[in-house]
C-alpha positions in Angstrom: -16.2 63.1 40.5 -16.6 59.5 38.6 -21.0 58.9 39.2 -22.4 55.7 38.8 -25.3 55.4 36.5 -28.2 52.8 37.5 -29.8 52.0 34.3 -33.4 50.2 34.2 -34.5 48.4 32.1 -36.7 50.9 29.8 -33.9 52.9 29.7 -31.7 50.1 26.6 -35.1 49.6 25.2 -36.0 53.0 24.9 -31.4 53.4 23.8 -30.0 50.6 22.9 -27.1 52.4 23.3 -27.3 54.2 26.2 -24.5 52.3 28.3 -22.5 54.1 26.5 -24.0 57.7 26.3 -22.7 58.4 30.2 -18.8 59.7 29.2 -16.0 58.9 32.1 -19.2 57.9 34.5 -19.8 53.8 35.8 -22.9 52.3 34.2 -24.5 49.1 36.1 -26.6 46.4 35.0 -28.7 44.3 37.1 -28.6 40.3 36.7 -32.8 41.1 36.9 -32.4 44.2 34.8 -30.3 41.3 32.2 -33.4 38.7 32.7 -36.4 41.0 32.2 -34.8 41.7 28.6 -34.3 38.4 28.3 -39.0 38.6 27.8 -38.8 41.0 24.7 -35.6 39.6 22.9 -38.8 37.2 21.4 -40.6 40.2 19.9 -41.0 41.0 15.7 -41.4 44.7 16.7 -38.6 48.0 17.9 -39.1 46.6 21.6 -36.9 43.5 20.7 -34.9 44.7 18.3 -32.8 46.7 20.7 -34.0 44.0 23.9 -31.6 42.1 20.9 -29.0 44.6 20.2 -28.4 45.8 23.6 -27.7 41.2 24.5 -25.4 41.4 21.9 -23.3 44.7 23.1 -23.2 42.7 26.9 -22.0 39.6 24.8 -19.4 42.1 23.1 -18.3 43.7 26.2 -18.3 40.2 28.3 -14.9 38.3 26.4 -12.4 41.3 27.2 -13.1 40.5 30.8 -15.9 40.3 33.8 -18.5 42.5 33.5 -18.7 41.7 37.6 -15.8 43.3 38.3 -16.2 46.2 35.2 -15.0 46.2 31.7 -13.4 49.6 30.4 -15.9 50.2 27.4 -16.6 53.6 24.7 -15.4 57.4 26.3 -13.6 56.0 29.5 -16.5 54.5 30.8 -16.3 51.6 33.4 -19.5 48.7 32.3 -20.5 46.8 34.8 -22.7 43.7 35.9 -24.1 43.4 39.5 -26.4 40.3 40.8 -28.4 42.8 42.6 -29.4 39.7 44.8 -32.9 39.3 45.8 -32.6 39.4 49.3 -31.9 43.1 49.0 -35.1 43.6 48.6 -35.8 42.5 52.2 -34.2 46.3 53.3 -37.2 48.2 51.9 -40.1 48.2 53.7 -42.9 45.9 52.5 -45.5 48.8 51.4 -42.0 50.1 49.2 -41.1 47.3 47.3 -44.2 47.4 45.0 -45.5 45.2 42.8 -42.5 45.0 39.8 -40.1 43.0 41.2 -37.0 44.4 38.7 -38.0 48.0 40.1 -38.3 46.4 44.1 -34.3 45.0 43.1 -32.7 48.5 41.5 -34.2 50.5 44.6 -32.4 48.3 47.2 -29.3 48.5 44.7 -29.1 52.3 45.1 -29.9 52.1 48.3 -26.7 49.9 49.1 -24.5 52.4 47.2 -26.0 55.7 48.4 -23.6 54.1 51.1 -20.3 54.5 48.6 -20.1 58.4 49.2 -17.2 58.8 47.0 -18.5 57.7 43.7 -22.5 59.5 44.1 -24.6 56.9 42.7 -28.0 58.3 39.5 -31.0 56.3 39.6 -31.9 55.7 35.6 -35.3 55.0 34.5 -38.0 56.4 32.1 -41.1 55.3 34.5 -42.3 58.0 36.5 -43.9 56.0 39.3 -40.4 54.4 39.5 -39.1 58.1 39.7 -41.4 59.3 42.1 -40.9 56.1 44.6 -36.6 56.6 44.4 -36.5 60.6 45.0 -39.3 59.7 47.8 -36.5 57.6 49.5 -33.9 59.4 49.0 -32.3 58.8 45.9 -30.7 60.3 43.3 -33.0 59.9 40.5 -32.8 60.6 36.4 -35.2 60.3 33.3 -32.8 59.0 30.5 -33.8 62.3 27.0 -30.2 62.6 26.0 -31.9 64.0 23.0 -34.6 66.1 24.9 -36.2 69.1 23.5 -38.5 71.0 24.9 -42.1 71.4 22.8 -42.7 75.3 23.5 -39.1 76.2 22.0 -39.2 73.7 19.5 -37.7 75.6 16.1 -41.2 76.7 14.4 -39.7 76.9 10.8 -41.1 80.9 10.2 -41.1 83.8 12.1 -42.2 88.0 11.8 -40.3 90.4 10.8 -40.5 94.1 11.2 -39.2 96.1 8.2 -39.9 99.7 6.6 -43.0 99.6 5.2 -40.9 100.1 1.6 -39.1 97.4 2.2 -42.4 95.0 2.0 -43.0 97.3 -1.6 -39.6 96.9 -2.5 -39.7 93.3 -2.3 -43.4 92.5 -4.4 -41.6 95.0 -7.4 -37.9 93.1 -7.2 -39.7 89.4 -5.8 -36.5 88.8 -4.0 -34.8 90.6 -1.4 -31.5 90.9 0.4 -31.2 91.5 3.6 -27.8 92.3 5.8 -26.0 89.3 7.2 -24.6 90.9 9.7 -28.3 92.2 10.8 -30.4 89.0 10.2 -29.9 86.0 10.6 -32.2 82.7 9.6 -31.8 79.5 8.9 -32.1 77.5 5.9 -36.0 77.4 4.4 -37.3 79.5 7.5 -40.3 81.3 6.2 -41.0 85.2 7.0 -44.1 87.1 7.1 -42.4 90.5 6.5 -45.1 93.0 8.1 -45.4 97.3 6.9 -44.3 98.4 11.0 -46.5 101.3 10.6 -49.2 99.5 8.8 -49.9 96.0 10.0 -51.5 95.0 6.9 -49.1 95.6 4.1 -47.5 92.1 4.4 -45.3 89.5 2.5 -44.9 86.1 2.7 -40.9 84.7 1.9 -38.3 81.9 2.6 -34.8 82.3 2.5 -32.5 80.4 -0.1 -29.5 80.4 2.2 -27.9 79.1 -1.2 -28.4 82.2 -2.9 -28.5 84.6 0.4 -31.9 85.2 -0.2 -35.7 86.4 0.8 -37.8 85.0 -2.3 -41.2 84.7 -2.7 -43.8 81.0 -2.5 -44.8 78.8 -5.6 -47.8 79.3 -6.6 -50.7 77.1 -7.9 -53.3 79.0 -8.8 -55.2 75.8 -9.0 -54.4 73.9 -6.0 -52.8 70.6 -5.9 -55.6 68.2 -6.8 -57.8 69.6 -6.3 -56.1 70.6 -2.5 -55.4 75.0 -2.0 -54.2 76.9 1.2 -56.5 77.6 3.7 -54.0 79.6 5.9 -50.4 81.2 6.0 -49.4 77.8 7.4 -50.7 75.6 4.7 -49.1 78.1 2.3 -45.6 77.5 3.6 -46.2 73.7 4.0 -47.1 73.8 0.2 -44.3 75.8 -0.5 -41.9 72.8 0.4 -43.8 69.9 -0.4 -43.6 71.4 -4.0 -39.6 72.1 -3.7 -37.9 69.3 -5.4 -34.5 70.1 -3.6 -36.1 70.1 -0.3 -36.0 66.5 0.4 -36.6 66.7 4.5 -40.3 68.3 5.4 -40.8 67.8 8.7 -44.8 69.2 9.0 -45.9 69.4 13.3 -49.2 70.3 14.0 -52.4 69.2 15.7 -55.3 67.3 14.0 -57.3 68.8 10.9 -55.2 71.6 10.7 -53.6 69.4 7.1 -50.7 68.3 7.4 -51.5 64.3 5.8 -53.6 66.3 3.7 -51.5 68.0 2.0 -48.5 66.2 2.1 -50.3 63.7 0.3 -52.0 65.7 -2.6 -48.2 67.2 -3.1 -47.6 63.3 -3.1 -49.8 62.0 -5.8 -48.9 65.5 -8.1 -45.1 64.3 -8.2 -45.8 60.7 -8.9 -48.6 60.7 -11.1 -49.0 64.1 -13.1 -45.2 64.9 -12.9 -43.5 61.6 -12.7 -40.6 63.4 -10.8 -41.3 60.2 -8.0 -41.6 56.5 -9.6 -43.9 55.7 -7.1 -45.9 57.2 -3.3 -45.2 55.5 -0.6 -47.1 56.6 2.6 -46.5 54.4 6.2 -47.3 54.7 9.7 -46.0 53.6 12.7 -49.1 51.0 14.0 -49.4 51.2 18.2 -52.7 50.4 19.4 -55.1 51.7 21.9 -56.5 48.6 22.6 -54.9 44.8 21.7 -52.5 44.3 19.2 -52.7 43.4 15.4 -52.2 40.1 15.9 -56.1 39.9 17.8 -57.9 41.5 14.8 -58.8 38.9 12.1 -58.5 38.4 8.7 -54.6 38.8 6.7 -52.5 40.8 6.9 -54.0 43.3 4.5 -57.1 43.6 6.4 -55.2 43.6 9.8 -53.9 46.7 9.0 -56.8 48.1 7.6 -58.1 49.7 10.9 -54.5 51.8 11.2 -53.8 52.9 7.3 -57.8 54.1 7.4 -56.3 58.0 8.4 -54.5 57.2 4.6 -56.8 55.4 2.7 -59.6 58.5 4.0 -57.6 61.3 2.5 -56.3 60.2 -0.7 -60.2 59.3 -1.6 -60.9 62.6 -0.2 -58.7 63.2 -2.9 -59.4 60.9 -5.4 -63.3 61.7 -5.1 -63.4 65.7 -4.1 -66.5 66.7 -2.5 -70.1 67.1 -3.0 -72.9 64.0 -3.7 -70.8 62.1 -6.2 -68.1 62.1 -3.7 -68.1 58.6 -2.6 -69.1 56.7 -6.3 -66.3 58.5 -7.4 -63.8 57.2 -4.6 -64.8 54.4 -3.8 -62.4 51.9 -4.6 -59.8 54.5 -5.8 -56.7 54.0 -3.7 -57.0 50.7 -4.4 -56.6 51.4 -8.0 -53.8 53.1 -7.6 -52.1 50.4 -5.2 -52.7 47.7 -8.1 -51.4 50.5 -10.5 -48.3 50.0 -8.6 -48.4 54.1 -8.1 -48.7 54.1 -4.8 -47.9 51.6 -1.6 -49.4 52.0 1.5 -48.3 50.2 5.4 -46.8 49.5 8.4 -43.2 51.5 9.0 -42.2 47.3 10.4 -41.6 47.3 7.1 -39.7 49.4 5.8 -35.9 48.2 7.9 -34.0 46.9 6.3 -35.3 48.9 2.0 -33.5 50.6 0.2 -36.4 53.4 -0.9 -35.3 54.9 -4.1 -36.7 57.5 -6.3 -39.8 57.5 -4.1 -41.6 60.0 -2.2 -42.3 58.7 1.4 -44.3 59.9 3.4 -43.9 58.8 7.6 -47.2 60.1 9.2 -47.7 60.2 13.4 -44.1 59.7 13.2 -44.0 61.6 16.6 -44.8 57.5 17.8 -41.1 57.6 16.5 -37.6 57.2 18.8 -35.0 59.5 17.8 -33.4 55.3 17.1 -36.3 54.8 14.9 -36.3 57.4 12.9 -32.6 57.0 12.5 -33.6 54.0 11.5 -36.3 55.2 8.6 -34.0 57.9 6.8 -30.2 55.9 6.5 -33.5 54.1 3.9 -33.8 57.3 1.6 -31.9 56.9 -1.5 -31.8 58.7 -4.4 -34.1 61.0 -5.5 -36.4 60.4 -2.6 -38.3 63.0 -0.9 -39.6 62.5 2.7 -41.6 63.8 4.4 -42.6 63.7 8.3 -46.2 64.5 10.0 -46.5 64.2 13.2 -48.1 65.7 16.7 -46.4 65.9 19.9 -48.8 66.2 21.6 -50.4 62.9 21.1 -48.2 59.9 21.4 -49.2 56.9 22.1 -45.4 55.3 22.4 -45.1 54.7 26.4 -41.2 55.3 26.0 -41.4 58.6 24.5 -42.7 62.2 25.1 -43.3 65.3 23.2 -40.0 66.1 24.3 -37.9 63.2 23.1 -39.7 61.6 20.5 -37.9 61.2 17.1 -40.4 64.0 15.1 -38.8 67.1 17.6 -35.2 65.2 17.1 -35.1 65.4 13.4 -36.4 69.1 12.9 -33.5 70.2 15.3 -30.6 68.6 14.6 -31.8 69.6 10.3 -32.9 72.8 10.7 -29.4 73.8 9.3 -29.5 71.8 7.0 -30.3 73.2 3.6 -32.2 69.8 2.1 -34.4 70.4 4.9 -37.5 72.3 5.8 -40.4 72.6 8.5 -43.2 74.0 8.9 -45.2 74.1 12.6 -48.8 74.3 11.5 -51.5 75.7 14.5 -54.4 76.2 12.8 -57.3 73.5 12.3 -59.5 73.7 9.4 -60.8 70.0 9.1 -64.2 71.7 10.6 -65.3 74.6 13.1 -66.3 71.7 15.3 -62.7 70.1 15.3 -61.2 72.6 15.6 -63.6 73.4 18.7 -63.2 70.1 19.7 -59.3 70.4 19.6 -59.4 73.9 22.3 -62.1 73.0 24.5 -62.0 69.9 25.1 
């Protein structure tokens, strides 16, 4: 039985391709939703671009017939624009109409469609409050999560493998280990803790190299990277991926203080400045203000961006200055010298769209604030000989249209876990300070 999906504005702003994702069903967009899109299309951010893309799709489809009568689109679906007249709101009690004109129209339209027993209606919205109100009215309602991944089930990039003690000894002696593919199945670049099943303290760390079909030991630098040495097993795993030039995509997920950004920056500076492997280090992050937007801040563009880029500056200055009494004296202006030399670029993601980025070490910080559509846009900018590192904490999301289950970072981790050029590590242990770790756990 074909179903009828009624789409809210926020669904189209989250995914401008949403209207094409309901195979062999009817997709209905209210005229009031199109009018609401008009308010967003002048914005210069991702929301504005998505609104303009939706309007372009509708305009192209319109040329094939009357939208009010329904036009067949991709995968056997039919798209229809419903007038959703203002007077329909009168079918709702005043206390159910709420403050949003569009929400009230959607609820009233869904109730009208409920009378059609041959085609059940489903209201699709990312507004949790609207979902609750719709449910109270007996309307079938769903969240829009085409690429949802439960954060608890997310691929961690590591596993513990209990093996006989002689297997651990053989790995240390031969510096490699081949396990039967009939008994063991690993993802490319998956990390393993080989644990002696008779002695828990007898362990070894390894990474699975899919091209060779072998478990190999981690690459280690005794002196560390730019003065940074890993403090736990997970940081060892992350450093191994970051140092391996054949792994072109690295994703690091972890709570505050686990060292994600610092490790990525340390290796980026080493690969760019010391080894000359990449022409420059490009660090970027999405601008999602927790208060007023960037335009409200005083100064020129660089001064406006400073509050959002300051965490990057802090990490770079720490790497340049080290620790101790002379830290601030040595680090002062250090990152600015690298910027002036063209070795380091720090900029918001807004300016990456439309570019081609070859021969660079690209770090995208706070990637959990990106939607799957946005992350795809960024990754398709990557040119030859470029390594991209995505870092983020899926429990700290500022983007109102996504959550821990459907953000771009978790989407990439799940989609790339079987690819040989990608690797992932989830970091769980905080190393910033004892106070920081306690605050993360207790507050």
